N, C-alpha and C positions, 0 to 999 in steps of 0.2 A: 243760683249763687247762694241762696240761704243754706242749702245742703253743704256746699263748700265752706261757707263761713262757720257753720257749727262743727263740722268734722275737722277742720284745720285749726280754727281759732281756739277752741276749748283746750286742746293739749298745750298750746302755746301759753294761754293764760295760766294753766295749772303750773307750768314750769317757772313762771315769773313771780317775783315778789310784789310787783305793782303793774297796773295797766294804766296807761296815760293816753288822754285824748285832749282835744281842744274844744272850747265852748262852741265853735262853729259846727263841729260834729254832733255835739249834744243838741244844738238847735235844729240841725237838719235831720238827724237819725233817731234821736231820743234813745240812745243805748243804755243798758244797765251796766255793762262792763264787768259782769260777775263771772266767776269760775263755776261753770255748771258741769264740770267733768265728773264729779262724784268721787274723785280720788282724794285721799288724805293729803293735806298740805303741811309744809314746814311752818308756815305762818299764814294768817288770813291775807287774802289778796287786798292790797291797798289800791283804791281807785282814785286816780289823780286827774284833775281837770285844770288846764291852763285857761284863765279867763281874765284878761287884763282889766276889763271894765266891769266885772261882776254882773254879767248878763245872764248868769245861770238861772234858768226857770225854776221856781220853787215847786212847780208841779211836774218836773221831769222825772223820769223813771229812776235815774241815778240818785236824785235827792230823796225821792219817796222810798227807796230801798236802803238808804244809808243806815248803817249800824255802827257809827264811829269808825267806818272804814273808807270814808270819802274825804279827800282834801282838795281844796280849790286854791291854786296859787294865783295871786293877782298882784297888781300894782295899785289897785283902787283902795281908797281909805273910806269907803262907804260903810259907816258903822251900822246903820239900820239894816242893810242887806246882809252884812256879816252876822248880826244877831239873828236875823231870820233863818239863815243857813245853819248857824250853830244850834238853834232851837230844834232843827230837824236832824241833828246828828252829823252835820258836815263841818269839818274844821276848815278855817280860812287862814291861809298864810300870806302875809303881805311882804313882797320883796321890793327892793328899790328898782325903779324902772330903768331899762336900757332902751332908748329910742321909743319910749312909750309902751314897751312890751315887757312881759315877764322874762327876766334874764335866764336863759336856758342853763348856762353853766352853774349859776347859783342854785337853781332849782335842783339839779342833779347832786350838787354838793349837800344840799339840805336832805335829800332823800338818802344819800350815803350816810349822813350823820344818824339817821334813823334805822340804819342797818339794812336798807334796801339795796340788794346786790344785783338784781336784774329787773329791767323795766321793759315791758312790751308796749310799744306805741301803736295805737290804732287811730291814725290821724289823717287829716286832709292835706291837700296840696301844699299850702303855705308852711305848715308845721313840719311836714315830711322834708321839704326842701331846706328849712332852717336847721333841722337836726343834722342832716347830712352835711350842710355847709359848715357847721360848727365842729364837725368831727366827732359827734356824740353817738354815732351808730356803729355797732360792732358787727351785727348780722342783719341781713335783709331777707325778708320773706315777701315775695310778690306772688299774688294770685291772679291768674289770667283765665278769663272766661271767653269762649268764642262767640262774642256778640258784637255786632256793629253798633257803635254808640252814637255816631254822628258828630257834628261840629259842636254840639252843646255839652259833650262829655267833659267831665272834670278829670284832668290829668293827675297822676299820682305825684308828679314832681314838676317844678318849673325848671327852666334851663339853669344850669349851674356853670360856674367858672371852669371847672375841670370835669371831664366825663366820669361817670360812676363805673368803676371797673369791678366786675363780679367774676372772680376766679373760682374754679372748681364748683360750678353750679350743680346743686342737687335738684332733681326734678321728681315730683310726685304727681300722680294722676288721680283726680277725683272725678270719676265718670268723664265728662267732656272738658272739665276744667283742669288747669295745671297749677301746681305750686312750685315756685322757684325759690331756692334758698342758697345764700352764699355768705361766707364769712368775709367781711370787709377788712377787719383788723383783729388781731388777737387781743382780747380784753385783759388777758393775764400774761403780758410779755415777760420773758425770762430776763432776770437782771444779771449783769456781768458780775461774776464773783471773783 
């Protein structure tokens, strides 16, 4: 799966203006979320973490590699933790809470104000499901590996009110792994003229 992750995720990160994850993924996987494609970029990749309670570990890879290219969106007003993160090159943005969580719509509005046009999300079950439920996903990339995970496996999504319809699925093969890609909605709809 590491081979698949590197071969498939790096081109996707290169294409995006920002890579977004949740603090649970940081705590579980300790990712860097950097673009290691080696290709020239339009702008530096902005690494974004959603962290309602500011649980971001100061010794995490993403914090230790921050060069003013990491922003944590939170609803916490913990000034001491905010200062500690800022001292390490991490910007903290406090948004008004919605049900105790970072409001996804406001988060994407804020990123849009900063000129971020495309966001790659590399998230867990809860955030994947929330992004889909809010209609904030234009394209889905699913990676499937032929492994039996058992009953303790973490699903990509929780059940949703309406089924996810993937039309015109593109399939790529990475040795024994598969990548499935589908446009869910056109991010640039044509306006009636």
